[in-house]
C-alpha positions as CSV (number, residue, x, y, z in Angstrom):
1,M,136.9,97.1,91.2
2,A,137.4,101.4,92.1
3,S,139.4,101.8,95.6
4,P,137.0,103.5,98.4
5,R,137.7,106.9,98.7
6,R,138.4,109.1,101.1
7,L,136.9,111.6,103.0
8,S,138.6,114.8,101.4
9,A,140.7,117.4,103.6
10,A,137.2,119.9,103.4
11,G,135.2,116.7,105.3
12,W,137.8,116.6,107.8
13,I,137.5,119.9,108.6
14,G,133.6,119.5,108.6
15,A,134.1,117.2,110.5
16,A,135.9,118.6,113.4
17,I,134.0,121.8,113.2
18,A,130.8,119.7,113.7
19,A,133.3,117.6,117.3
20,V,134.0,119.7,118.6
21,V,130.6,121.9,119.0
22,I,129.3,118.2,119.8
23,L,131.8,118.3,122.3
24,T,130.4,121.5,124.1
25,A,127.5,121.0,124.3
26,L,127.7,117.2,125.8
27,V,130.0,119.3,128.5
28,S,127.3,121.4,128.7
29,L,124.9,119.1,130.2
30,V,127.2,118.4,133.3
31,W,129.0,121.5,133.3
32,T,129.5,125.3,132.5
33,P,131.6,128.0,134.2
34,H,128.8,129.8,135.3
35,D,124.9,129.4,135.2
36,P,123.8,130.6,132.0
37,T,121.0,132.1,134.1
38,V,121.7,133.7,137.3
39,M,121.9,137.5,136.8
40,D,124.9,139.9,138.0
41,V,123.6,143.3,137.8
42,A,127.0,144.9,139.2
43,N,128.9,143.2,136.1
44,K,126.3,143.4,133.2
45,L,128.0,143.8,129.8
46,S,131.7,144.1,131.1
47,G,134.5,142.4,129.1
48,P,136.5,139.3,128.4
49,G,138.1,138.2,132.0
50,A,139.3,135.7,133.6
51,A,136.3,134.7,135.2
52,H,133.8,135.9,132.4
53,P,136.6,134.4,129.5
54,L,133.9,136.1,126.9
55,G,132.5,138.9,129.4
56,T,129.3,139.5,130.5
57,D,125.2,139.8,128.6
58,H,123.4,142.8,129.7
59,F,121.9,141.2,132.1
60,G,125.3,140.1,134.1
61,R,125.2,137.1,132.5
62,D,128.0,134.6,132.0
63,T,128.7,134.8,127.9
64,L,130.8,131.4,127.5
65,S,128.1,129.2,129.3
66,Q,125.1,131.1,127.3
67,L,126.8,129.6,124.2
68,M,127.8,126.2,126.0
69,V,124.2,125.1,126.6
70,G,122.9,127.8,123.5
71,A,125.1,124.5,121.2
72,R,123.1,122.2,123.5
73,V,120.1,123.1,123.1
74,S,120.2,124.4,119.0
75,I,121.6,120.1,118.5
76,A,119.3,118.6,120.7
77,V,116.1,120.3,119.1
78,S,117.7,119.5,115.5
79,V,118.5,115.6,116.3
80,V,115.0,115.8,116.8
81,A,113.9,117.4,113.9
82,V,115.7,115.9,111.7
83,G,114.6,112.0,113.4
84,L,110.9,112.4,112.7
85,G,111.5,113.9,109.4
86,V,113.6,110.0,108.5
87,G,111.6,108.2,110.6
88,L,108.8,109.4,108.2
89,G,110.4,110.3,105.6
90,V,112.0,106.8,104.9
91,P,109.2,104.6,105.7
92,L,107.3,106.9,103.1
93,G,109.8,107.3,100.3
94,L,110.5,103.7,100.0
95,L,106.8,102.4,100.4
96,A,106.1,104.2,97.2
97,A,109.5,103.4,95.1
98,A,108.1,99.4,95.8
99,R,104.6,100.2,95.6
100,R,105.1,102.8,92.4
101,G,101.2,103.2,91.5
102,W,98.6,105.4,93.4
103,I,100.9,105.4,96.3
104,D,103.4,106.1,94.9
105,E,101.6,109.2,93.7
106,A,100.1,110.0,96.8
107,V,104.0,110.5,98.3
108,M,104.8,112.7,95.1
109,R,101.5,114.8,95.8
110,F,101.8,115.7,99.3
111,N,105.7,115.8,98.5
112,D,104.6,119.2,95.7
113,L,102.3,120.5,98.4
114,A,105.4,120.9,100.9
115,F,107.4,121.9,98.5
116,A,105.5,125.0,97.4
117,F,105.5,126.5,100.8
118,P,109.2,127.7,101.6
119,A,110.1,125.9,104.4
120,L,110.5,128.6,107.2
121,L,107.9,130.8,106.8
122,T,105.5,127.1,107.2
123,A,107.7,126.7,110.3
124,V,107.3,130.8,111.8
125,L,103.4,129.5,111.2
126,I,102.8,126.6,112.8
127,T,105.1,127.8,115.7
128,A,102.5,130.7,115.7
129,L,99.3,128.6,115.6
130,L,100.5,126.3,118.6
131,G,102.3,128.7,120.6
132,P,106.1,128.9,120.7
133,G,108.4,126.9,122.7
134,A,111.0,123.9,121.7
135,I,108.3,121.2,121.1
136,N,106.0,123.6,118.5
137,A,109.8,124.5,117.2
138,I,110.2,120.4,116.5
139,L,107.5,120.0,115.6
140,A,107.6,122.6,112.5
141,I,111.4,121.9,111.7
142,G,110.6,118.2,111.1
143,L,107.5,118.7,109.5
144,F,109.5,119.7,106.5
145,N,112.0,117.4,106.8
146,I,109.9,114.8,106.4
147,P,108.8,115.6,102.2
148,V,112.5,115.9,101.6
149,F,113.5,112.5,103.0
150,A,110.2,111.1,101.3
151,R,111.5,112.3,97.9
152,V,115.7,111.1,98.7
153,A,115.4,107.8,99.6
154,R,112.5,107.4,96.9
155,G,114.3,108.9,94.6
156,A,117.0,106.9,95.5
157,A,115.2,103.2,95.9
158,L,113.4,103.6,92.0
159,P,116.7,102.5,90.5
160,L,117.8,99.8,92.7
161,W,114.3,98.2,92.3
162,K,115.5,97.5,88.3
163,R,119.2,95.6,89.9
164,P,119.2,91.7,89.0
165,F,120.4,91.3,92.4
166,I,116.3,92.7,93.6
167,Q,115.1,90.7,90.6
168,A,116.5,87.7,92.3
169,A,115.6,88.5,96.0
170,R,112.1,88.6,94.1
171,L,112.2,85.2,92.0
172,A,113.1,83.9,95.7
173,G,109.4,84.8,96.9
174,R,109.9,87.2,98.9
175,G,107.8,90.2,99.5
176,R,108.4,93.8,99.3
177,T,108.8,95.1,102.5
178,R,111.5,92.5,103.7
179,I,113.1,93.6,100.1
180,S,112.8,97.4,100.6
181,L,114.5,96.7,104.0
182,D,116.9,94.1,103.7
183,H,118.1,95.0,100.1
184,I,117.0,98.7,99.4
185,L,117.6,100.2,102.3
186,P,121.5,99.6,103.1
187,N,121.8,100.3,99.9
188,I,120.5,104.1,99.6
189,A,121.7,104.6,103.7
190,G,124.9,106.2,102.4
191,T,122.7,108.9,100.7
192,L,121.0,109.3,103.8
193,I,123.4,110.1,105.7
194,V,124.2,112.8,104.0
195,Q,120.9,114.5,103.3
196,A,121.2,114.1,106.9
197,T,123.8,116.1,107.6
198,I,122.5,119.1,105.6
199,Q,119.2,119.1,106.8
200,F,120.8,119.4,110.9
201,A,122.4,122.1,109.4
202,L,119.3,123.6,108.2
203,A,117.7,123.0,111.0
204,I,120.2,124.8,113.6
205,L,119.4,127.5,111.1
206,A,115.3,126.9,111.7
207,E,115.9,126.7,115.4
208,A,117.8,130.5,115.1
209,G,115.6,131.5,112.8
210,L,112.8,131.0,115.1
211,S,114.4,131.5,118.6
212,Y,115.4,135.1,117.0
213,L,111.8,136.0,115.8
214,G,110.9,134.7,119.9
215,L,108.5,131.5,118.8
216,G,111.1,129.2,119.4
217,S,113.4,128.4,122.7
218,Q,112.0,130.9,126.0
219,P,113.4,131.8,128.8
220,P,114.9,130.8,130.8
221,E,115.9,128.2,128.5
222,V,119.1,129.4,126.3
223,S,119.7,129.9,122.4
224,W,121.5,131.5,120.2
225,G,118.8,132.9,118.7
226,R,117.7,134.3,122.0
227,M,120.8,135.5,122.0
228,L,121.5,137.6,119.5
229,N,117.4,138.9,119.6
230,E,118.8,140.4,122.8
231,A,121.8,141.8,121.9
232,Q,120.9,143.8,118.7
233,T,119.7,146.8,121.1
234,F,122.7,146.8,122.1
235,L,124.2,146.0,118.4
236,F,127.2,149.5,118.5
237,L,126.9,150.1,122.4
238,E,128.8,146.2,122.8
239,P,129.2,144.3,119.3
240,R,130.6,140.9,121.6
241,L,127.0,139.6,122.2
242,A,125.9,139.3,118.8
243,V,129.4,138.8,116.9
244,L,129.4,135.7,119.0
245,P,126.7,133.7,118.8
246,G,125.8,135.0,115.1
247,L,129.7,132.8,114.7
248,A,128.9,129.8,116.2
249,I,126.3,129.5,113.7
250,V,127.6,129.9,111.3
251,L,130.6,127.5,112.0
252,T,128.5,125.2,113.3
253,V,126.3,125.6,109.8
254,L,129.4,125.6,107.5
255,G,131.0,122.4,109.0
256,L,128.2,120.2,109.0
257,N,128.0,121.5,105.3
258,L,131.6,120.5,105.0
259,L,131.9,117.2,106.2
260,G,127.9,116.9,104.1
261,D,129.6,117.9,101.3
262,G,133.0,115.0,102.2
263,L,130.7,112.8,103.5
264,R,128.4,113.0,100.0
265,D,132.0,112.7,97.9
266,R,132.4,110.0,100.1
267,L,129.4,107.3,100.0
268,D,127.2,108.8,97.5
269,P,127.6,105.2,94.6
270,R,126.6,108.0,92.0
271,L,129.1,110.1,92.2
272,E,132.0,106.6,91.8
273,T,129.9,105.3,88.4
274,G,130.3,108.9,87.1
275,L,134.1,109.0,87.7
276,E,135.2,105.7,86.1
277,T,132.9,106.5,83.4
278,R,134.8,108.9,83.1
279,R,137.7,107.1,83.1
280,E,136.5,104.2,80.5
281,G,135.6,107.0,78.5
282,G,139.0,109.2,78.8
């Protein structure tokens, strides 16, 4: 039996970046250097200094405080949106794998229909119809996550239904629902965690994109996407205003992707099986 693999160096780097972003968001709940919504026109577009470590924007608002609060908004929207996808998509996938037949067919056709439309375009359409705002952005991003997790859960669960320990549970008189909860779900949890990490990164990108288009968080709420939108007018005059939120988005998404890759290498049992097969073949 192979010994458990450790998280790779890239995975640890991703975990460290994600931890910094999450810690920053948590700190912003109780403290920021300045109120990110307070305008100080006399000090607008001022460079980094003792009072404002990252300078101020065109309204004199503190850039560091805005970045901290923007991290909180991005993480909150992404957590709820991915949670919505997990909460509805995973049960659908487990149900499709357990029941098969017309239920499985209906779930898969729903997935095919959802994947026929680009995710960001669908989110823009939903928020345009329902109106801009963080709640509608969460709904739009979360709805797309449902078929993603349904397909992942179904694909991971199907092979397990043929395993001997599942057959033994069925012979013992356990129902499909109980088997799905007690045996299938714990065995696919690693795959779901990896997928959730990846979808979390995509949700942050989607939230930033919607906010940039004016369909996400609305004033006086602060978000990285809105900061980019407001900075485009001053791109050549004060590029710092666009570089900082853009860098925050890039680093956060990069960190989550690295963490997702590390978790996949660590938790995905199919990779372990493939590795053992190659060793035996060698």
